[in-house]
Wavefront OBJ file of the C-alpha trace (Angstrom):
o trace
v 201.277 57.910 66.662
v 200.499 61.661 67.715
v 196.916 60.807 67.302
v 197.290 57.727 68.856
v 197.715 58.815 72.164
v 195.483 62.078 72.739
v 192.948 58.987 71.563
v 194.148 57.263 74.541
v 194.121 60.718 76.754
v 190.448 61.644 75.939
v 189.264 57.390 76.151
v 191.588 57.353 79.517
v 189.515 60.761 80.836
v 186.155 59.697 79.628
v 186.594 56.033 81.487
v 187.896 57.392 84.529
v 185.105 60.178 84.542
v 182.250 58.438 82.768
v 181.906 55.017 85.204
v 181.999 56.119 88.420
v 178.581 55.670 90.409
v 175.505 57.990 89.968
v 176.232 60.509 92.560
v 172.992 61.818 94.663
v 173.385 65.769 95.985
v 169.259 66.533 97.056
v 168.200 65.770 100.452
v 165.167 63.352 100.147
v 163.046 60.392 101.661
v 160.576 58.297 101.787
v 157.041 58.473 103.016
v 154.373 56.323 102.245
v 155.907 54.372 99.484
v 156.559 57.443 97.683
v 160.216 59.216 97.321
v 159.954 63.262 97.626
v 163.289 65.484 97.060
v 163.454 68.635 99.125
v 163.254 72.078 96.791
v 163.880 74.263 100.427
v 161.705 76.754 98.671
v 160.522 78.521 102.248
v 156.873 77.439 103.166
v 154.285 79.541 106.468
v 154.272 78.197 109.448
v 150.613 79.381 108.734
v 150.025 76.732 105.385
v 150.932 73.700 108.324
v 148.252 71.285 108.160
v 149.260 68.569 110.494
v 151.821 66.029 111.321
v 151.740 63.018 109.038
v 155.235 61.310 110.045
v 158.464 61.368 110.843
v 162.795 60.646 109.409
v 162.682 57.357 111.423
v 166.634 56.686 109.846
v 168.802 58.322 107.612
v 170.455 56.810 104.584
v 173.578 57.044 102.377
v 171.815 56.278 99.517
v 167.817 57.140 97.873
v 166.094 55.917 100.473
v 164.162 52.797 99.474
v 162.024 52.243 102.693
v 159.016 54.525 104.340
v 160.647 56.850 107.029
v 164.157 56.955 105.411
v 165.598 60.042 104.419
v 168.982 60.917 102.880
v 170.880 64.088 104.578
v 168.049 64.683 106.577
v 168.506 63.808 109.661
v 166.673 61.026 112.116
v 163.603 62.505 113.709
v 162.746 64.991 111.553
v 158.972 65.787 111.553
v 156.733 66.118 108.275
v 154.138 67.715 107.869
v 151.211 68.390 105.327
v 150.006 71.478 103.667
v 147.037 73.418 103.405
v 145.405 72.792 100.221
v 148.147 70.198 99.086
v 147.577 66.631 97.707
v 150.223 65.101 99.616
v 150.836 62.674 96.345
v 149.680 64.539 93.783
v 148.573 63.441 90.458
v 151.047 63.694 87.299
v 148.274 63.456 84.265
v 147.555 66.743 85.661
v 151.125 68.082 85.973
v 150.710 68.411 89.816
v 153.346 66.688 91.998
v 152.635 65.906 95.422
v 154.622 68.356 98.606
v 154.907 67.820 102.442
v 156.622 70.232 104.360
v 160.041 69.236 107.242
v 160.819 72.137 109.785
v 164.593 72.217 109.053
v 167.299 72.769 111.760
v 166.757 76.492 111.429
v 163.451 76.643 113.070
v 162.054 77.054 109.170
v 159.446 75.332 107.373
v 160.449 73.913 103.637
v 158.824 71.934 101.144
v 160.155 68.977 99.401
v 158.222 67.557 96.191
v 156.655 64.402 95.300
v 159.350 62.755 92.492
v 158.342 59.069 92.511
v 155.692 56.551 93.808
v 156.680 52.823 93.681
v 153.554 52.433 91.816
v 154.837 54.697 89.180
v 158.060 52.722 89.457
v 156.544 49.487 88.840
v 153.985 50.546 86.335
v 157.016 51.857 84.303
v 158.905 48.543 84.946
v 155.507 46.792 83.546
v 155.676 49.140 80.671
v 158.545 47.154 78.958
l 1 2 3 4 5 6 7 8 9 10 11 12 13 14 15 16 17 18 19 20 21 22 23 24 25 26 27 28 29 30 31 32 33 34 35 36 37 38 39 40 41 42 43 44 45 46 47 48 49 50 51 52 53 54 55 56 57 58 59 60 61 62 63 64 65 66 67 68 69 70 71 72 73 74 75 76 77 78 79 80 81 82 83 84 85 86 87 88 89 90 91 92 93 94 95 96 97 98 99 100 101 102 103 104 105 106 107 108 109 110 111 112 113 114 115 116 117 118 119 120 121 122 123 124 125 126
């Protein structure tokens, strides 16, 4: 009986902690059909090449549409970094990188997470 009570307790804990909605902690945004996750690595101002977009809408979940940002304020400007590809090439182990100007006036980078094409290719793989 004691074993049953212990097993039921573990089962209850597993159900309570394991069945919740997944949590998103990192700021992220969508640009040119690609999801970027903020790494917060600093970028020198001299490395900024040009403005390439901005956050047009704040979301409470993973950004779905271009211009949406999660934990990034509306109006945040996005920049291309000199010598860095925006979309990257995963076959060469290169992630796309873009920069943004944070609330403290520091340029930070964000790394490509998944492009819409990669997600589609992955779904078509089944």
